[in-house]
C-alpha positions in Angstrom: 54.2 11.8 -1.0 54.3 12.2 -4.7 57.2 11.1 -6.9 58.4 14.6 -7.6 58.9 15.3 -3.9 60.6 11.9 -3.5 63.0 12.8 -6.3 63.9 16.1 -4.5 64.7 14.2 -1.3 66.9 11.7 -3.1 68.7 14.5 -5.0 69.4 16.7 -1.9 70.6 13.8 0.3 72.4 11.7 -2.3 70.4 8.7 -1.2 69.8 5.8 -3.6 66.3 5.1 -2.2 64.0 6.1 0.6 61.2 4.7 2.7 58.5 6.5 4.7 59.3 5.0 8.2 56.7 6.7 10.4 54.3 9.6 10.6 55.4 11.8 13.5 52.2 13.8 13.6 49.4 15.2 11.5 49.5 19.0 11.0 46.8 21.0 12.8 43.3 20.8 11.2 44.4 18.4 8.4 46.9 20.6 6.6 49.4 17.8 6.0 51.8 15.7 8.1 55.3 15.4 9.5 57.0 12.1 8.8 60.4 10.5 9.3 61.9 9.2 6.0 64.7 6.6 6.0 67.5 6.9 3.5 69.7 4.2 1.8 73.3 4.8 0.8 73.4 8.4 2.2 75.6 10.2 4.7 72.6 10.4 7.0 70.2 7.7 8.0 67.0 9.7 8.0 65.4 13.1 7.5 62.2 14.6 8.8 59.8 15.8 6.1 57.1 18.4 6.7 54.6 18.0 3.9 51.9 20.7 3.8 48.8 20.0 1.7 46.0 22.5 1.9 42.8 20.7 2.5 39.7 21.0 0.3 37.6 21.2 3.4 38.4 22.7 6.8 38.2 20.5 9.9 39.3 22.6 12.9 39.1 20.5 16.1 37.5 23.3 18.0 35.2 24.5 15.2 37.0 27.6 14.2 36.5 26.8 10.5 36.8 30.4 9.2 38.5 32.0 6.2 40.6 34.1 8.6 41.8 30.9 10.3 42.6 29.3 6.9 44.5 32.3 5.7 46.4 32.4 9.0 47.5 28.8 8.5 48.4 29.4 4.8 50.6 32.4 5.8 52.2 30.4 8.6 53.6 27.9 6.2 54.9 30.6 3.9 56.5 32.2 7.0 58.1 28.9 7.9 59.7 28.4 4.5 61.0 32.0 4.5 62.4 31.4 8.0 64.3 28.3 6.9 65.4 29.8 3.6 66.6 33.2 4.9 67.0 33.4 8.7 67.5 30.0 10.4 71.2 29.8 9.7 71.8 32.8 11.9 70.5 31.2 15.0 72.9 30.3 17.8 70.1 28.3 19.4 70.0 24.7 18.2 67.4 23.9 15.6 67.1 21.5 12.6 69.2 22.3 9.5 67.0 22.7 6.5 68.2 20.5 3.6 65.6 21.4 1.0 62.4 23.4 0.4 60.2 22.7 -2.6 56.7 23.5 -3.8 54.3 22.0 -6.3 50.9 23.4 -6.9 49.3 23.9 -3.5 51.8 21.6 -1.7 55.0 22.5 0.1 57.7 20.2 1.3 60.4 21.0 3.9 63.2 18.5 4.3 64.8 18.9 7.7 67.6 17.3 9.7 66.3 14.5 11.9 67.0 15.8 15.4 66.5 12.3 16.9 69.4 11.1 14.8 71.4 14.2 15.9 71.0 13.2 19.6 67.9 15.1 20.6 65.6 12.1 20.8 63.8 12.8 24.1 60.4 14.5 24.4 59.2 15.7 27.8 55.7 15.8 29.3 57.0 17.1 32.6 60.2 18.9 33.3 62.7 19.4 36.1 64.1 22.9 36.9 67.3 22.0 35.1 65.3 21.2 31.9 63.3 24.4 32.3 66.6 26.3 32.6 67.9 24.7 29.4 64.8 25.8 27.5 65.1 29.3 28.9 68.7 29.4 27.8 67.6 28.3 24.3 65.1 31.1 24.2 67.8 33.6 25.3 70.1 32.4 22.5 67.3 32.6 20.0 66.3 36.1 21.0 69.9 37.4 21.1 70.5 36.1 17.6 67.8 38.3 16.1 67.8 41.4 18.4 67.0 44.5 16.4 66.4 42.5 13.1 63.5 43.3 10.8 61.2 40.4 10.3 60.9 40.8 6.5 58.8 37.9 5.1 57.9 36.7 8.6 55.0 37.7 10.8 55.3 41.4 11.5 54.1 40.5 15.0 55.0 37.0 16.0 53.0 34.4 17.9 49.9 32.5 16.8 47.6 34.3 19.3 48.4 37.9 18.1 45.3 40.0 18.5 45.0 41.2 14.9 44.8 37.6 13.7 42.3 36.5 16.4 39.2 38.8 16.0 36.7 35.9 16.5 38.2 34.8 19.8 38.1 38.4 21.0 34.5 38.9 19.9 33.3 35.9 22.0 35.5 36.7 25.1 33.1 37.1 28.0 35.5 38.9 30.2 34.5 42.4 29.4 37.4 44.2 31.2 39.9 42.0 29.4 38.2 42.5 26.1 38.2 46.3 26.5 41.9 46.2 27.6 43.1 43.8 24.8 44.1 46.5 22.3 46.0 48.5 24.9 47.9 45.3 26.1 48.7 44.5 22.5 50.0 48.0 21.9 52.1 48.0 25.0 53.9 44.9 23.8 54.2 46.0 20.2 55.6 49.4 21.0 58.5 48.2 23.2 61.8 49.7 22.2 63.7 46.5 22.1 62.4 43.9 19.7 63.7 40.6 18.4 62.3 37.6 16.6 60.0 35.5 18.8 59.5 31.8 18.2 55.8 32.3 18.5 54.8 28.8 19.7 57.5 27.9 22.2 55.6 25.3 24.2 57.3 22.4 25.8 56.1 20.0 23.0 58.3 22.0 20.6 61.5 21.3 22.4 63.6 18.2 21.8 66.0 17.1 24.6 69.3 15.3 24.5 70.6 12.9 27.1 73.0 15.6 28.4 70.2 18.1 29.0 70.8 20.2 25.9 67.7 21.2 23.8 66.8 22.0 20.3 63.7 23.9 19.1 61.3 23.0 16.2 58.2 24.4 14.5 58.7 28.0 13.2 55.3 28.7 11.6 54.7 31.7 13.9 58.1 33.3 14.1 58.1 37.1 13.8 58.9 40.4 15.4 58.2 41.2 19.1 59.2 41.2 22.7 61.0 38.1 23.9 58.8 37.9 27.0 56.0 36.5 24.8 58.0 33.3 24.3 59.1 33.1 28.0 55.6 33.6 29.4 54.0 31.1 27.0 56.7 28.5 27.5 56.4 28.7 31.3 52.6 28.4 31.1 53.0 25.3 29.0 54.9 23.3 31.6 54.2 24.6 35.1 51.1 24.7 37.3 49.8 28.0 38.7 51.6 27.5 42.1 54.9 26.8 40.4 54.4 29.8 38.0 54.0 32.1 41.0 56.7 30.5 43.2 59.3 30.4 40.5 58.5 33.7 38.7 61.6 35.6 39.9 63.9 32.6 39.4 62.5 32.2 35.8 63.2 35.8 34.9 66.6 35.8 36.6 67.7 32.7 34.8 66.5 33.9 31.4 68.1 37.3 31.7 71.4 35.9 33.0 71.5 33.8 29.8 70.4 36.6 27.6 73.0 39.0 28.9 75.7 36.4 28.4 74.7 36.0 24.8 74.8 39.8 24.0 78.0 41.4 22.9 77.7 43.9 25.8 75.4 44.1 28.7 72.1 45.8 28.1 70.4 47.0 31.3 67.8 49.0 29.5 66.5 46.0 27.5 66.3 43.9 30.7 64.4 46.6 32.6 61.9 47.0 29.7 61.4 43.3 29.1 61.1 42.4 32.8 58.3 45.0 33.1 56.5 43.3 30.1 56.6 39.7 31.4 53.2 39.9 33.0 51.8 42.0 30.1 52.8 39.1 27.8 51.1 36.7 30.1 47.9 38.7 30.0 48.1 38.9 26.2 48.0 35.1 25.9 45.4 34.9 28.7 43.1 37.1 26.5 43.5 34.6 23.6 42.9 31.4 25.6 39.8 32.8 27.4 38.2 33.5 24.1 39.4 30.4 22.3 38.7 27.8 24.9 37.0 29.2 28.1 37.4 25.9 30.0 41.1 25.4 29.1 43.4 24.2 31.9 45.7 27.1 31.5 43.0 29.5 32.8 43.9 29.6 36.5 43.9 31.9 39.5 47.5 33.0 38.8 46.7 34.1 35.3 43.5 35.8 36.4 45.2 37.7 39.2 48.2 39.0 37.2 46.0 39.9 34.2 43.8 41.9 36.6 47.0 43.7 37.9 48.1 44.4 34.3 44.7 45.9 33.4 44.7 48.0 36.6 48.1 49.4 35.7 47.2 50.5 32.1 
């Protein structure tokens, strides 16, 4: 991290000095890193810094080194800074407070609350039903916070797998029926009456857990407009196997909508009816992406294949 960015962190936190304690992770395809920075003589012990540096070369782990992919990532970081600058404070769902955003040349730095220090220090590879319920409650709070809002400065259509940003993955998709239905599935989701902001990458790895079971969400590069079912379907697919996805489907939706209705100022049966009917459509939309992006991916299973076929037959 250069001296300019260090000076911004010191200024915004009131610390007398700082030390880079650990790298939490490298950003996808070498676009920077997320690190924990320790502070001396400040009211907080540490912050998390997301430092984006656009690479001179592209090094996508699956070989998708295209200008479309590069521009999508560049926009995603602009979206994330706009999200923290303009919208994040309106979320009732727990997420890190943004302490500073700064830019220099082709670098961007976001200084965020350290959720570990705030009590959300647990990360989960597998989850209990209670933990799934906490994440569904988080998504319901998030969606209720932005229901009907216009995503100005964000992705017009949220999620990283949105069809219009993934032409290469569609072009190589070998499932002809799904390829031909992709635009209709996309349109069905995008023309729903009730829209909110979707997180856009609400996988299990982007939730931080507290000892009491509460959760906080991170990583807002793909937040944008859309149907909340996109987040719910994607989250469930990230943490349950195909048998559990099927067995628990009704319970998942009942839990989410109970939480969502409790977050709204007044009960909205029309929204619930519409979104329930779009859960499997949202599942099929992600299935379209994953089959083109990585045809041997573990998320491609009989449950996804069957409900996607049902969605296509219903179009």
